[in-house]
C-alpha positions as CSV (number, residue, x, y, z in Angstrom):
1,M,-7.4,53.0,13.4
2,S,-7.6,51.5,9.8
3,I,-5.6,52.8,7.2
4,R,-9.3,54.1,5.4
5,E,-10.3,55.7,8.5
6,R,-6.7,57.5,9.1
7,Y,-7.0,58.7,5.6
8,Q,-10.4,59.9,6.1
9,A,-9.3,62.0,9.0
10,Y,-6.5,63.4,7.2
11,A,-8.6,64.4,4.1
12,D,-11.2,66.0,6.7
13,A,-8.1,67.6,8.1
14,F,-7.1,68.9,4.7
15,E,-10.2,70.3,3.7
16,E,-10.4,72.5,7.1
17,S,-7.0,73.6,6.5
18,Y,-8.0,74.6,2.8
19,V,-10.6,76.8,4.7
20,D,-8.5,78.1,7.4
21,D,-4.9,78.1,5.9
22,D,-3.8,76.3,8.8
23,W,-1.6,73.5,7.4
24,S,-0.4,72.7,11.2
25,R,-3.2,70.5,11.6
26,I,-1.9,67.8,9.1
27,E,1.4,67.3,10.1
28,Q,0.3,64.7,12.4
29,Y,-0.7,62.6,9.4
30,F,2.8,62.4,7.7
31,T,6.2,60.7,8.7
32,E,9.1,63.0,9.3
33,D,10.5,61.6,6.2
34,A,7.5,61.8,4.1
35,V,7.5,62.0,0.2
36,Y,5.0,63.9,-2.2
37,E,6.1,62.6,-5.6
38,G,5.9,64.7,-8.6
39,D,7.9,67.3,-10.2
40,P,9.6,68.5,-8.2
41,E,9.2,65.8,-5.6
42,A,8.9,67.0,-2.0
43,I,11.1,65.4,0.7
44,G,10.5,65.6,4.4
45,R,7.0,66.5,6.4
46,A,7.8,70.2,5.8
47,A,8.2,70.0,2.3
48,V,5.3,67.9,1.8
49,L,3.2,70.8,3.8
50,A,4.8,73.1,1.9
51,K,3.8,71.7,-1.4
52,L,0.4,71.3,-0.5
53,K,-0.5,74.7,0.5
54,S,1.8,76.0,-2.6
55,G,-0.4,73.8,-4.9
56,V,-3.5,75.2,-3.5
57,D,-2.5,78.7,-3.2
58,A,-1.3,78.6,-7.0
59,F,-4.7,77.6,-8.4
60,D,-7.4,76.4,-6.1
61,R,-7.6,79.6,-4.4
62,K,-7.7,81.5,-7.5
63,M,-10.9,80.0,-8.6
64,D,-14.2,81.2,-7.2
65,T,-15.5,77.7,-5.9
66,R,-13.8,74.1,-5.4
67,T,-16.0,71.4,-5.1
68,P,-14.3,68.0,-4.6
69,D,-15.9,64.7,-5.2
70,F,-14.1,61.8,-3.5
71,Q,-15.0,58.1,-4.1
72,T,-14.4,55.4,-1.6
73,P,-10.9,54.5,-1.3
74,S,-9.4,51.0,-1.5
75,V,-6.7,49.7,0.6
76,E,-4.3,46.8,-0.1
77,G,-2.0,46.2,2.5
78,N,-0.3,49.4,3.4
79,T,-1.3,51.4,0.3
80,L,-4.5,53.2,-0.2
81,E,-6.1,54.5,-3.6
82,M,-8.7,57.0,-4.0
83,L,-10.4,58.3,-7.1
84,W,-11.4,61.9,-7.2
85,T,-12.8,64.8,-9.1
86,V,-12.7,68.4,-8.5
87,T,-15.0,71.0,-10.2
88,Y,-13.9,74.5,-10.4
89,Q,-16.0,77.5,-11.1
90,K,-14.2,80.6,-12.2
91,A,-16.7,83.7,-13.3
92,G,-16.5,84.2,-16.8
93,A,-15.3,81.0,-17.6
94,P,-16.6,77.4,-18.2
95,D,-16.4,75.2,-15.2
96,L,-13.3,72.7,-15.2
97,K,-13.7,69.3,-14.0
98,I,-10.6,67.4,-13.3
99,S,-10.0,64.0,-11.9
100,G,-7.2,61.7,-11.3
101,R,-6.2,59.2,-8.3
102,E,-4.3,59.7,-5.1
103,T,-2.1,57.1,-3.9
104,A,-1.0,57.1,0.1
105,V,1.6,54.5,1.2
106,F,1.5,54.2,4.9
107,E,3.9,53.3,7.9
108,G,1.8,52.9,10.6
109,E,-0.9,55.5,11.0
110,C,1.3,58.2,9.0
111,I,1.6,58.7,5.3
112,S,5.1,58.1,4.0
113,R,4.4,58.7,0.5
114,L,1.7,60.5,-1.1
115,R,1.3,60.6,-5.0
116,D,-1.4,62.1,-7.2
117,D,-1.8,61.4,-10.7
118,F,-4.3,63.2,-13.2
119,D,-6.3,61.3,-15.5
120,P,-5.0,62.0,-19.0
121,E,-8.2,63.7,-20.2
122,A,-8.2,65.5,-17.1
123,E,-4.4,66.8,-18.0
124,K,-5.7,67.5,-21.4
125,A,-9.0,69.5,-20.3
126,M,-6.9,71.6,-18.0
127,G,-4.4,72.3,-20.6
128,E,-7.2,73.5,-22.9
129,W,-8.9,75.3,-20.0
130,M,-5.9,77.2,-18.9
131,A,-5.0,78.5,-22.7
132,E,-8.2,79.8,-23.0
133,H,-9.1,81.1,-19.4
134,G,-6.0,81.0,-17.5
135,A,-5.5,84.9,-17.5
136,K,-8.5,85.4,-15.4
137,L,-6.5,83.3,-12.7
138,Q,-3.9,86.2,-12.4
139,G,-3.7,89.0,-9.7
């Protein structure tokens, strides 16, 4: 299976996990010592899964709808990069559209490093949206 095919299988499994909150299905896509870069960094498969779930729980699940749009990833060697855009809707607030790049480094068929970088404009839009409408996400 190519890196692109394996990543697509992971992305599909992630979306299923988003729906039913069963994050165990994506364990198979990460090495035991996988790292999710960011602040704070998650080190180890269990920590990566926990970080993915906590991110979804802290933001995505508080929205009324979440509509992802993924571009065809590019692959160079063992590294895949995919541009993404997600549109969020919350009653009483304008839609929030954020975008960025996900980078996945593979060891064999498993992701050993994962990183998401927001586009600078997306970071600004999210900050402004949260300042004005973030209170709607409480509760």
